[in-house]
PDB file as gemmi writes it, atoms N, CA and C in Angstrom:
CRYST1    1.000    1.000    1.000  90.00  90.00  90.00 P 1                      
ATOM      1  N   MET A   1     -64.276  12.754  44.087  1.00  0.00           N  
ATOM      2  CA  MET A   1     -64.401  14.232  45.251  1.00  0.00           C  
ATOM      3  C   MET A   1     -63.784  13.654  46.417  1.00  0.00           C  
ATOM      4  N   PHE A   2     -63.690  14.122  46.908  1.00  0.00           N  
ATOM      5  CA  PHE A   2     -62.625  14.272  48.536  1.00  0.00           C  
ATOM      6  C   PHE A   2     -64.159  14.378  49.630  1.00  0.00           C  
ATOM      7  N   ASP A   3     -64.687  13.442  50.288  1.00  0.00           N  
ATOM      8  CA  ASP A   3     -65.299  12.975  51.695  1.00  0.00           C  
ATOM      9  C   ASP A   3     -64.749  14.062  52.578  1.00  0.00           C  
ATOM     10  N   LYS A   4     -65.319  15.721  52.763  1.00  0.00           N  
ATOM     11  CA  LYS A   4     -64.925  16.090  54.082  1.00  0.00           C  
ATOM     12  C   LYS A   4     -65.795  15.383  55.005  1.00  0.00           C  
ATOM     13  N   SER A   5     -67.011  14.324  55.042  1.00  0.00           N  
ATOM     14  CA  SER A   5     -67.820  14.229  56.487  1.00  0.00           C  
ATOM     15  C   SER A   5     -66.645  14.102  57.634  1.00  0.00           C  
ATOM     16  N   GLN A   6     -65.982  12.895  57.563  1.00  0.00           N  
ATOM     17  CA  GLN A   6     -65.337  12.027  58.086  1.00  0.00           C  
ATOM     18  C   GLN A   6     -64.596  12.627  58.443  1.00  0.00           C  
ATOM     19  N   LEU A   7     -63.592  13.497  57.867  1.00  0.00           N  
ATOM     20  CA  LEU A   7     -62.526  14.300  58.876  1.00  0.00           C  
ATOM     21  C   LEU A   7     -63.380  15.567  59.790  1.00  0.00           C  
ATOM     22  N   MET A   8     -64.416  15.933  59.081  1.00  0.00           N  
ATOM     23  CA  MET A   8     -65.039  16.766  59.697  1.00  0.00           C  
ATOM     24  C   MET A   8     -65.291  16.671  61.239  1.00  0.00           C  
ATOM     25  N   ARG A   9     -65.965  15.667  60.946  1.00  0.00           N  
ATOM     26  CA  ARG A   9     -66.704  14.993  62.382  1.00  0.00           C  
ATOM     27  C   ARG A   9     -65.266  14.967  63.705  1.00  0.00           C  
ATOM     28  N   GLY A  10     -64.409  14.640  63.295  1.00  0.00           N  
ATOM     29  CA  GLY A  10     -63.662  14.037  64.254  1.00  0.00           C  
ATOM     30  C   GLY A  10     -63.040  14.777  64.122  1.00  0.00           C  
ATOM     31  N   THR A  11     -62.560  16.415  63.731  1.00  0.00           N  
ATOM     32  CA  THR A  11     -62.208  17.597  63.868  1.00  0.00           C  
ATOM     33  C   THR A  11     -63.249  18.310  64.903  1.00  0.00           C  
ATOM     34  N   LEU A  12     -64.416  18.434  64.495  1.00  0.00           N  
ATOM     35  CA  LEU A  12     -65.248  19.446  65.560  1.00  0.00           C  
ATOM     36  C   LEU A  12     -65.284  18.725  66.506  1.00  0.00           C  
ATOM     37  N   GLU A  13     -65.287  17.115  66.767  1.00  0.00           N  
ATOM     38  CA  GLU A  13     -65.003  16.529  67.929  1.00  0.00           C  
ATOM     39  C   GLU A  13     -64.252  17.157  68.998  1.00  0.00           C  
ATOM     40  N   GLY A  14     -63.556  17.465  68.585  1.00  0.00           N  
ATOM     41  CA  GLY A  14     -62.253  18.387  68.953  1.00  0.00           C  
ATOM     42  C   GLY A  14     -62.288  19.274  69.389  1.00  0.00           C  
ATOM     43  N   CYS A  15     -62.865  20.171  68.602  1.00  0.00           N  
ATOM     44  CA  CYS A  15     -62.878  21.749  69.310  1.00  0.00           C  
ATOM     45  C   CYS A  15     -64.007  21.947  69.503  1.00  0.00           C  
ATOM     46  N   ILE A  16     -64.799  20.748  69.568  1.00  0.00           N  
ATOM     47  CA  ILE A  16     -65.814  21.366  70.656  1.00  0.00           C  
ATOM     48  C   ILE A  16     -66.024  20.938  71.769  1.00  0.00           C  
ATOM     49  N   LEU A  17     -65.044  19.745  72.103  1.00  0.00           N  
ATOM     50  CA  LEU A  17     -64.447  19.757  73.760  1.00  0.00           C  
ATOM     51  C   LEU A  17     -63.719  20.568  74.211  1.00  0.00           C  
ATOM     52  N   LYS A  18     -62.823  21.276  73.245  1.00  0.00           N  
ATOM     53  CA  LYS A  18     -61.732  21.973  73.712  1.00  0.00           C  
ATOM     54  C   LYS A  18     -62.560  23.639  73.931  1.00  0.00           C  
ATOM     55  N   ILE A  19     -64.063  24.217  73.209  1.00  0.00           N  
ATOM     56  CA  ILE A  19     -64.456  24.785  73.586  1.00  0.00           C  
ATOM     57  C   ILE A  19     -65.060  24.428  74.666  1.00  0.00           C  
ATOM     58  N   ILE A  20     -65.578  23.102  75.219  1.00  0.00           N  
ATOM     59  CA  ILE A  20     -66.360  23.438  76.206  1.00  0.00           C  
ATOM     60  C   ILE A  20     -65.426  23.124  77.597  1.00  0.00           C  
ATOM     61  N   SER A  21     -64.096  23.018  77.306  1.00  0.00           N  
ATOM     62  CA  SER A  21     -63.147  22.587  78.207  1.00  0.00           C  
ATOM     63  C   SER A  21     -62.878  24.331  78.819  1.00  0.00           C  
ATOM     64  N   LEU A  22     -63.166  25.249  77.998  1.00  0.00           N  
ATOM     65  CA  LEU A  22     -62.767  26.383  78.510  1.00  0.00           C  
ATOM     66  C   LEU A  22     -63.980  27.415  78.967  1.00  0.00           C  
ATOM     67  N   LYS A  23     -64.896  26.663  79.158  1.00  0.00           N  
ATOM     68  CA  LYS A  23     -66.273  27.364  79.845  1.00  0.00           C  
ATOM     69  C   LYS A  23     -67.443  26.653  79.650  1.00  0.00           C  
ATOM     70  N   ILE A  24     -68.397  26.466  80.644  1.00  0.00           N  
ATOM     71  CA  ILE A  24     -69.910  25.874  80.733  1.00  0.00           C  
ATOM     72  C   ILE A  24     -70.648  26.765  79.493  1.00  0.00           C  
ATOM     73  N   THR A  25     -71.164  25.841  78.344  1.00  0.00           N  
ATOM     74  CA  THR A  25     -71.904  26.571  77.376  1.00  0.00           C  
ATOM     75  C   THR A  25     -72.512  25.953  76.906  1.00  0.00           C  
ATOM     76  N   TYR A  26     -73.792  25.994  75.979  1.00  0.00           N  
ATOM     77  CA  TYR A  26     -75.069  25.559  75.346  1.00  0.00           C  
ATOM     78  C   TYR A  26     -74.362  25.632  73.434  1.00  0.00           C  
ATOM     79  N   GLY A  27     -75.308  24.595  73.344  1.00  0.00           N  
ATOM     80  CA  GLY A  27     -75.320  24.611  71.589  1.00  0.00           C  
ATOM     81  C   GLY A  27     -75.153  25.480  70.479  1.00  0.00           C  
ATOM     82  N   TYR A  28     -75.755  26.400  70.686  1.00  0.00           N  
ATOM     83  CA  TYR A  28     -75.963  27.575  69.978  1.00  0.00           C  
ATOM     84  C   TYR A  28     -74.252  28.350  70.084  1.00  0.00           C  
ATOM     85  N   GLU A  29     -74.171  28.562  71.098  1.00  0.00           N  
ATOM     86  CA  GLU A  29     -73.050  29.719  71.364  1.00  0.00           C  
ATOM     87  C   GLU A  29     -71.950  28.541  70.933  1.00  0.00           C  
ATOM     88  N   ILE A  30     -71.817  27.289  71.353  1.00  0.00           N  
ATOM     89  CA  ILE A  30     -70.692  26.400  70.774  1.00  0.00           C  
ATOM     90  C   ILE A  30     -70.989  27.003  68.849  1.00  0.00           C  
ATOM     91  N   MET A  31     -71.698  26.645  68.560  1.00  0.00           N  
ATOM     92  CA  MET A  31     -71.696  26.999  67.060  1.00  0.00           C  
ATOM     93  C   MET A  31     -71.192  28.017  66.767  1.00  0.00           C  
ATOM     94  N   VAL A  32     -71.740  29.280  67.786  1.00  0.00           N  
ATOM     95  CA  VAL A  32     -71.047  30.440  67.090  1.00  0.00           C  
ATOM     96  C   VAL A  32     -69.898  30.736  67.722  1.00  0.00           C  
ATOM     97  N   SER A  33     -69.384  30.457  68.157  1.00  0.00           N  
ATOM     98  CA  SER A  33     -68.119  30.245  68.350  1.00  0.00           C  
ATOM     99  C   SER A  33     -67.057  29.651  67.092  1.00  0.00           C  
ATOM    100  N   LEU A  34     -68.114  28.310  66.973  1.00  0.00           N  
ATOM    101  CA  LEU A  34     -67.080  27.826  65.908  1.00  0.00           C  
ATOM    102  C   LEU A  34     -66.745  28.052  64.236  1.00  0.00           C  
ATOM    103  N   ARG A  35     -67.980  28.964  64.523  1.00  0.00           N  
ATOM    104  CA  ARG A  35     -68.389  29.572  63.241  1.00  0.00           C  
ATOM    105  C   ARG A  35     -67.180  31.119  62.873  1.00  0.00           C  
ATOM    106  N   ASN A  36     -67.081  31.494  64.391  1.00  0.00           N  
ATOM    107  CA  ASN A  36     -66.244  32.779  64.534  1.00  0.00           C  
ATOM    108  C   ASN A  36     -64.650  32.251  64.231  1.00  0.00           C  
ATOM    109  N   TYR A  37     -64.509  30.963  64.492  1.00  0.00           N  
ATOM    110  CA  TYR A  37     -62.817  30.551  64.412  1.00  0.00           C  
ATOM    111  C   TYR A  37     -62.896  30.446  62.531  1.00  0.00           C  
ATOM    112  N   GLY A  38     -63.465  30.243  62.234  1.00  0.00           N  
ATOM    113  CA  GLY A  38     -63.608  30.030  60.784  1.00  0.00           C  
ATOM    114  C   GLY A  38     -64.401  28.904  59.963  1.00  0.00           C  
ATOM    115  N   PHE A  39     -64.880  27.887  60.791  1.00  0.00           N  
ATOM    116  CA  PHE A  39     -65.968  26.675  60.663  1.00  0.00           C  
ATOM    117  C   PHE A  39     -67.065  27.493  59.703  1.00  0.00           C  
ATOM    118  N   SER A  40     -67.174  28.736  58.745  1.00  0.00           N  
ATOM    119  CA  SER A  40     -68.173  29.073  58.405  1.00  0.00           C  
ATOM    120  C   SER A  40     -69.361  28.106  57.930  1.00  0.00           C  
ATOM    121  N   GLU A  41     -69.378  26.921  57.484  1.00  0.00           N  
ATOM    122  CA  GLU A  41     -70.514  26.458  56.750  1.00  0.00           C  
ATOM    123  C   GLU A  41     -71.089  25.479  58.156  1.00  0.00           C  
ATOM    124  N   ILE A  42     -70.709  25.716  59.300  1.00  0.00           N  
ATOM    125  CA  ILE A  42     -71.300  24.936  60.569  1.00  0.00           C  
ATOM    126  C   ILE A  42     -72.945  25.368  60.914  1.00  0.00           C  
ATOM    127  N   LYS A  43     -73.695  24.647  60.640  1.00  0.00           N  
ATOM    128  CA  LYS A  43     -75.250  24.414  61.234  1.00  0.00           C  
ATOM    129  C   LYS A  43     -75.448  23.666  62.328  1.00  0.00           C  
ATOM    130  N   GLU A  44     -76.710  24.551  63.435  1.00  0.00           N  
ATOM    131  CA  GLU A  44     -77.231  23.767  64.073  1.00  0.00           C  
ATOM    132  C   GLU A  44     -77.366  22.573  64.029  1.00  0.00           C  
ATOM    133  N   GLY A  45     -77.776  21.900  62.666  1.00  0.00           N  
ATOM    134  CA  GLY A  45     -78.319  20.549  62.722  1.00  0.00           C  
ATOM    135  C   GLY A  45     -77.003  19.274  62.560  1.00  0.00           C  
ATOM    136  N   THR A  46     -75.794  20.202  62.622  1.00  0.00           N  
ATOM    137  CA  THR A  46     -73.878  19.939  62.619  1.00  0.00           C  
ATOM    138  C   THR A  46     -73.951  19.452  64.008  1.00  0.00           C  
ATOM    139  N   ILE A  47     -73.811  20.186  65.154  1.00  0.00           N  
ATOM    140  CA  ILE A  47     -73.302  20.910  66.550  1.00  0.00           C  
ATOM    141  C   ILE A  47     -74.656  19.477  67.285  1.00  0.00           C  
ATOM    142  N   TYR A  48     -75.887  19.725  67.205  1.00  0.00           N  
ATOM    143  CA  TYR A  48     -76.511  18.950  68.062  1.00  0.00           C  
ATOM    144  C   TYR A  48     -75.834  17.514  68.441  1.00  0.00           C  
ATOM    145  N   PRO A  49     -75.849  16.317  66.915  1.00  0.00           N  
ATOM    146  CA  PRO A  49     -75.938  15.559  67.287  1.00  0.00           C  
ATOM    147  C   PRO A  49     -74.375  15.051  67.546  1.00  0.00           C  
ATOM    148  N   LEU A  50     -73.429  15.596  67.207  1.00  0.00           N  
ATOM    149  CA  LEU A  50     -71.846  15.627  67.620  1.00  0.00           C  
ATOM    150  C   LEU A  50     -72.146  15.875  69.467  1.00  0.00           C  
ATOM    151  N   LEU A  51     -72.715  16.761  70.147  1.00  0.00           N  
ATOM    152  CA  LEU A  51     -73.079  17.037  71.105  1.00  0.00           C  
ATOM    153  C   LEU A  51     -74.066  15.653  71.991  1.00  0.00           C  
ATOM    154  N   ILE A  52     -74.896  15.201  71.502  1.00  0.00           N  
ATOM    155  CA  ILE A  52     -75.110  13.626  71.902  1.00  0.00           C  
ATOM    156  C   ILE A  52     -74.082  12.652  71.769  1.00  0.00           C  
ATOM    157  N   ARG A  53     -73.165  12.339  70.858  1.00  0.00           N  
ATOM    158  CA  ARG A  53     -72.502  11.743  70.476  1.00  0.00           C  
ATOM    159  C   ARG A  53     -71.317  11.883  72.021  1.00  0.00           C  
ATOM    160  N   LEU A  54     -70.752  13.135  71.788  1.00  0.00           N  
ATOM    161  CA  LEU A  54     -69.864  13.223  72.786  1.00  0.00           C  
ATOM    162  C   LEU A  54     -70.786  12.554  74.706  1.00  0.00           C  
ATOM    163  N   GLU A  55     -71.588  13.135  74.286  1.00  0.00           N  
ATOM    164  CA  GLU A  55     -72.392  13.407  75.818  1.00  0.00           C  
ATOM    165  C   GLU A  55     -72.746  11.369  75.864  1.00  0.00           C  
ATOM    166  N   LYS A  56     -73.269  10.653  75.214  1.00  0.00           N  
ATOM    167  CA  LYS A  56     -73.235   9.111  75.441  1.00  0.00           C  
ATOM    168  C   LYS A  56     -71.706   8.578  75.487  1.00  0.00           C  
ATOM    169  N   LYS A  57     -70.866   9.224  75.125  1.00  0.00           N  
ATOM    170  CA  LYS A  57     -69.478   8.764  75.328  1.00  0.00           C  
ATOM    171  C   LYS A  57     -68.519   9.263  76.929  1.00  0.00           C  
ATOM    172  N   ASN A  58     -69.411   9.714  77.678  1.00  0.00           N  
ATOM    173  CA  ASN A  58     -69.235  10.370  78.861  1.00  0.00           C  
ATOM    174  C   ASN A  58     -67.720  11.526  78.790  1.00  0.00           C  
ATOM    175  N   LEU A  59     -68.100  12.147  77.412  1.00  0.00           N  
ATOM    176  CA  LEU A  59     -66.749  13.035  77.453  1.00  0.00           C  
ATOM    177  C   LEU A  59     -67.284  14.286  77.872  1.00  0.00           C  
ATOM    178  N   ILE A  60     -68.492  14.928  77.797  1.00  0.00           N  
ATOM    179  CA  ILE A  60     -69.510  15.875  78.406  1.00  0.00           C  
ATOM    180  C   ILE A  60     -70.740  15.266  78.902  1.00  0.00           C  
ATOM    181  N   PHE A  61     -71.178  16.070  79.847  1.00  0.00           N  
ATOM    182  CA  PHE A  61     -72.345  16.008  80.217  1.00  0.00           C  
ATOM    183  C   PHE A  61     -73.332  17.258  80.114  1.00  0.00           C  
ATOM    184  N   GLY A  62     -74.822  17.307  79.761  1.00  0.00           N  
ATOM    185  CA  GLY A  62     -75.749  18.191  79.925  1.00  0.00           C  
ATOM    186  C   GLY A  62     -76.330  18.636  80.540  1.00  0.00           C  
ATOM    187  N   LYS A  63     -76.570  19.851  81.917  1.00  0.00           N  
ATOM    188  CA  LYS A  63     -77.488  20.504  82.522  1.00  0.00           C  
ATOM    189  C   LYS A  63     -78.677  21.252  82.003  1.00  0.00           C  
ATOM    190  N   PHE A  64     -79.504  21.464  82.376  1.00  0.00           N  
ATOM    191  CA  PHE A  64     -80.533  22.212  81.939  1.00  0.00           C  
ATOM    192  C   PHE A  64     -80.265  22.997  83.094  1.00  0.00           C  
ATOM    193  N   GLN A  65     -80.664  24.483  82.323  1.00  0.00           N  
ATOM    194  CA  GLN A  65     -80.322  25.512  83.337  1.00  0.00           C  
ATOM    195  C   GLN A  65     -81.322  26.954  82.707  1.00  0.00           C  
ATOM    196  N   PRO A  66     -81.904  27.242  83.896  1.00  0.00           N  
ATOM    197  CA  PRO A  66     -82.752  28.525  83.566  1.00  0.00           C  
ATOM    198  C   PRO A  66     -81.937  29.623  82.165  1.00  0.00           C  
ATOM    199  N   SER A  67     -82.664  30.381  80.987  1.00  0.00           N  
ATOM    200  CA  SER A  67     -81.951  30.964  80.451  1.00  0.00           C  
ATOM    201  C   SER A  67     -82.686  32.404  80.859  1.00  0.00           C  
ATOM    202  N   PRO A  68     -81.583  33.440  80.533  1.00  0.00           N  
ATOM    203  CA  PRO A  68     -82.320  34.698  80.922  1.00  0.00           C  
ATOM    204  C   PRO A  68     -83.273  35.223  79.568  1.00  0.00           C  
ATOM    205  N   LEU A  69     -82.748  34.755  78.678  1.00  0.00           N  
ATOM    206  CA  LEU A  69     -83.887  34.968  77.352  1.00  0.00           C  
ATOM    207  C   LEU A  69     -84.973  34.026  76.950  1.00  0.00           C  
ATOM    208  N   GLY A  70     -85.631  33.676  77.878  1.00  0.00           N  
ATOM    209  CA  GLY A  70     -86.224  32.661  77.537  1.00  0.00           C  
ATOM    210  C   GLY A  70     -86.673  30.717  78.484  1.00  0.00           C  
ATOM    211  N   PRO A  71     -86.455  29.830  77.843  1.00  0.00           N  
ATOM    212  CA  PRO A  71     -86.798  28.525  77.909  1.00  0.00           C  
ATOM    213  C   PRO A  71     -85.377  28.285  78.908  1.00  0.00           C  
ATOM    214  N   SER A  72     -85.464  27.120  79.481  1.00  0.00           N  
ATOM    215  CA  SER A  72     -84.279  26.444  79.676  1.00  0.00           C  
ATOM    216  C   SER A  72     -83.689  26.140  78.707  1.00  0.00           C  
ATOM    217  N   ARG A  73     -82.132  26.559  78.788  1.00  0.00           N  
ATOM    218  CA  ARG A  73     -80.986  25.696  77.766  1.00  0.00           C  
ATOM    219  C   ARG A  73     -79.925  24.615  78.836  1.00  0.00           C  
ATOM    220  N   LYS A  74     -79.338  23.991  77.712  1.00  0.00           N  
ATOM    221  CA  LYS A  74     -78.810  22.413  77.920  1.00  0.00           C  
ATOM    222  C   LYS A  74     -77.176  23.285  77.921  1.00  0.00           C  
ATOM    223  N   TYR A  75     -76.539  23.408  78.932  1.00  0.00           N  
ATOM    224  CA  TYR A  75     -75.457  23.686  79.060  1.00  0.00           C  
ATOM    225  C   TYR A  75     -74.794  22.317  79.275  1.00  0.00           C  
ATOM    226  N   TYR A  76     -73.497  22.728  78.462  1.00  0.00           N  
ATOM    227  CA  TYR A  76     -72.497  21.601  78.638  1.00  0.00           C  
ATOM    228  C   TYR A  76     -71.096  21.327  79.427  1.00  0.00           C  
ATOM    229  N   ILE A  77     -70.917  20.637  80.363  1.00  0.00           N  
ATOM    230  CA  ILE A  77     -69.358  20.801  81.171  1.00  0.00           C  
ATOM    231  C   ILE A  77     -68.494  19.712  80.635  1.00  0.00           C  
ATOM    232  N   ILE A  78     -67.283  19.551  80.540  1.00  0.00           N  
ATOM    233  CA  ILE A  78     -66.592  18.576  79.667  1.00  0.00           C  
ATOM    234  C   ILE A  78     -66.241  17.653  81.344  1.00  0.00           C  
ATOM    235  N   THR A  79     -65.965  16.592  81.309  1.00  0.00           N  
ATOM    236  CA  THR A  79     -65.716  15.229  82.293  1.00  0.00           C  
ATOM    237  C   THR A  79     -64.214  15.148  81.957  1.00  0.00           C  
ATOM    238  N   LYS A  80     -63.933  14.542  83.124  1.00  0.00           N  
ATOM    239  CA  LYS A  80     -62.228  14.325  83.167  1.00  0.00           C  
ATOM    240  C   LYS A  80     -62.348  13.145  81.869  1.00  0.00           C  
ATOM    241  N   LYS A  81     -62.805  12.233  81.725  1.00  0.00           N  
ATOM    242  CA  LYS A  81     -62.808  11.403  80.537  1.00  0.00           C  
ATOM    243  C   LYS A  81     -62.650  12.444  79.481  1.00  0.00           C  
ATOM    244  N   GLY A  82     -63.487  13.104  78.851  1.00  0.00           N  
ATOM    245  CA  GLY A  82     -63.436  14.352  78.087  1.00  0.00           C  
ATOM    246  C   GLY A  82     -61.823  15.257  78.215  1.00  0.00           C  
ATOM    247  N   ARG A  83     -61.664  15.367  79.357  1.00  0.00           N  
ATOM    248  CA  ARG A  83     -60.191  16.231  79.531  1.00  0.00           C  
ATOM    249  C   ARG A  83     -59.216  15.212  78.796  1.00  0.00           C  
ATOM    250  N   GLU A  84     -59.435  14.032  79.322  1.00  0.00           N  
ATOM    251  CA  GLU A  84     -58.331  13.003  78.960  1.00  0.00           C  
ATOM    252  C   GLU A  84     -58.309  13.177  76.908  1.00  0.00           C  
ATOM    253  N   GLU A  85     -59.498  12.805  76.705  1.00  0.00           N  
ATOM    254  CA  GLU A  85     -59.934  13.089  75.432  1.00  0.00           C  
ATOM    255  C   GLU A  85     -59.274  13.793  74.494  1.00  0.00           C  
ATOM    256  N   LEU A  86     -59.187  14.933  74.951  1.00  0.00           N  
ATOM    257  CA  LEU A  86     -58.874  16.003  74.429  1.00  0.00           C  
ATOM    258  C   LEU A  86     -57.378  16.353  74.379  1.00  0.00           C  
ATOM    259  N   LYS A  87     -57.152  16.370  75.427  1.00  0.00           N  
ATOM    260  CA  LYS A  87     -55.247  16.005  75.146  1.00  0.00           C  
ATOM    261  C   LYS A  87     -54.900  15.119  74.629  1.00  0.00           C  
ATOM    262  N   SER A  88     -55.545  13.640  74.019  1.00  0.00           N  
ATOM    263  CA  SER A  88     -55.135  12.748  72.910  1.00  0.00           C  
ATOM    264  C   SER A  88     -55.408  13.494  71.694  1.00  0.00           C  
ATOM    265  N   PHE A  89     -56.331  14.497  71.519  1.00  0.00           N  
ATOM    266  CA  PHE A  89     -56.691  14.658  70.240  1.00  0.00           C  
ATOM    267  C   PHE A  89     -55.670  15.885  70.216  1.00  0.00           C  
ATOM    268  N   GLU A  90     -55.467  16.944  70.843  1.00  0.00           N  
ATOM    269  CA  GLU A  90     -54.345  17.223  70.702  1.00  0.00           C  
ATOM    270  C   GLU A  90     -53.094  17.066  70.559  1.00  0.00           C  
ATOM    271  N   ILE A  91     -52.550  15.849  71.009  1.00  0.00           N  
ATOM    272  CA  ILE A  91     -51.141  15.857  70.794  1.00  0.00           C  
ATOM    273  C   ILE A  91     -51.685  14.743  69.165  1.00  0.00           C  
ATOM    274  N   TYR A  92     -52.528  14.500  69.200  1.00  0.00           N  
ATOM    275  CA  TYR A  92     -52.432  13.613  67.755  1.00  0.00           C  
ATOM    276  C   TYR A  92     -53.134  14.202  66.279  1.00  0.00           C  
ATOM    277  N   TRP A  93     -53.823  15.444  66.856  1.00  0.00           N  
ATOM    278  CA  TRP A  93     -53.826  16.460  65.400  1.00  0.00           C  
ATOM    279  C   TRP A  93     -52.595  17.286  65.433  1.00  0.00           C  
ATOM    280  N   ASN A  94     -51.424  17.598  66.411  1.00  0.00           N  
ATOM    281  CA  ASN A  94     -50.579  18.413  66.238  1.00  0.00           C  
ATOM    282  C   ASN A  94     -49.601  17.541  65.479  1.00  0.00           C  
ATOM    283  N   ASN A  95     -49.696  16.101  65.852  1.00  0.00           N  
ATOM    284  CA  ASN A  95     -48.678  15.021  64.726  1.00  0.00           C  
ATOM    285  C   ASN A  95     -49.231  14.779  63.462  1.00  0.00           C  
ATOM    286  N   VAL A  96     -50.664  14.668  63.541  1.00  0.00           N  
ATOM    287  CA  VAL A  96     -51.331  14.390  61.942  1.00  0.00           C  
ATOM    288  C   VAL A  96     -50.573  15.863  60.983  1.00  0.00           C  
ATOM    289  N   SER A  97     -51.487  17.160  61.709  1.00  0.00           N  
ATOM    290  CA  SER A  97     -50.996  18.315  60.809  1.00  0.00           C  
ATOM    291  C   SER A  97     -50.068  18.679  60.334  1.00  0.00           C  
ATOM    292  N   SER A  98     -48.832  18.270  61.307  1.00  0.00           N  
ATOM    293  CA  SER A  98     -47.626  18.587  60.876  1.00  0.00           C  
ATOM    294  C   SER A  98     -47.528  17.395  59.774  1.00  0.00           C  
ATOM    295  N   ILE A  99     -47.679  16.336  59.658  1.00  0.00           N  
ATOM    296  CA  ILE A  99     -47.145  15.174  58.440  1.00  0.00           C  
ATOM    297  C   ILE A  99     -47.725  16.027  57.167  1.00  0.00           C  
ATOM    298  N   VAL A 100     -48.971  16.101  57.036  1.00  0.00           N  
ATOM    299  CA  VAL A 100     -50.006  16.481  56.456  1.00  0.00           C  
ATOM    300  C   VAL A 100     -49.046  17.469  55.844  1.00  0.00           C  
ATOM    301  N   LYS A 101     -49.080  18.655  56.404  1.00  0.00           N  
ATOM    302  CA  LYS A 101     -48.075  19.557  56.027  1.00  0.00           C  
ATOM    303  C   LYS A 101     -47.369  19.593  55.407  1.00  0.00           C  
ATOM    304  N   LYS A 102     -46.283  18.549  55.542  1.00  0.00           N  
ATOM    305  CA  LYS A 102     -44.879  18.461  54.946  1.00  0.00           C  
ATOM    306  C   LYS A 102     -44.900  17.770  53.670  1.00  0.00           C  
ATOM    307  N   ILE A 103     -46.392  17.238  53.922  1.00  0.00           N  
ATOM    308  CA  ILE A 103     -46.391  16.273  52.517  1.00  0.00           C  
ATOM    309  C   ILE A 103     -47.103  17.234  51.640  1.00  0.00           C  
ATOM    310  N   LEU A 104     -47.931  18.207  51.936  1.00  0.00           N  
ATOM    311  CA  LEU A 104     -48.568  19.011  50.687  1.00  0.00           C  
ATOM    312  C   LEU A 104     -47.684  20.112  50.471  1.00  0.00           C  
ATOM    313  N   CYS A 105     -46.841  20.168  50.993  1.00  0.00           N  
ATOM    314  CA  CYS A 105     -45.630  21.245  50.479  1.00  0.00           C  
ATOM    315  C   CYS A 105     -44.739  20.640  49.598  1.00  0.00           C  
ATOM    316  N   LEU A 106     -45.012  19.298  49.504  1.00  0.00           N  
ATOM    317  CA  LEU A 106     -43.544  18.727  48.550  1.00  0.00           C  
ATOM    318  C   LEU A 106     -44.001  18.853  47.018  1.00  0.00           C  
ATOM    319  N   GLU A 107     -42.809  19.096  46.289  1.00  0.00           N  
ATOM    320  CA  GLU A 107     -42.940  19.420  44.852  1.00  0.00           C  
ATOM    321  C   GLU A 107     -42.672  18.178  43.774  1.00  0.00           C  
ATOM    322  N   GLY A 108     -43.181  18.336  42.840  1.00  0.00           N  
ATOM    323  CA  GLY A 108     -42.516  17.054  42.120  1.00  0.00           C  
ATOM    324  C   GLY A 108     -41.137  17.613  41.391  1.00  0.00           C  
ATOM    325  N   GLU A 109     -41.099  16.162  40.949  1.00  0.00           N  
ATOM    326  CA  GLU A 109     -39.409  15.704  40.885  1.00  0.00           C  
ATOM    327  C   GLU A 109     -39.235  15.924  39.557  1.00  0.00           C  
TER     328      GLU A 109                                                      
END                                                                             
């Protein structure tokens, strides 16, 4: 059986960086965005460890801000290093996805 977890983690990290690069946002909102774009199986338990990992790598940083609907939320902001990583991810992803698409379109001889 194909193990999706490794591929998914790297892909999600790049997608999360992209979402955060567009606006300051928080974990639940990131999860909703990913679901809206088609990652329908994403759960909060998947997102928060990735956010922690990205934060430890100094690609994003979080700060607590008051929420209009209850307790403070941790909002995430992309760092300069995160923007550089996102650019590298986009280049790599476009290259790899193009190659994989060519291979998957092959027909037997």
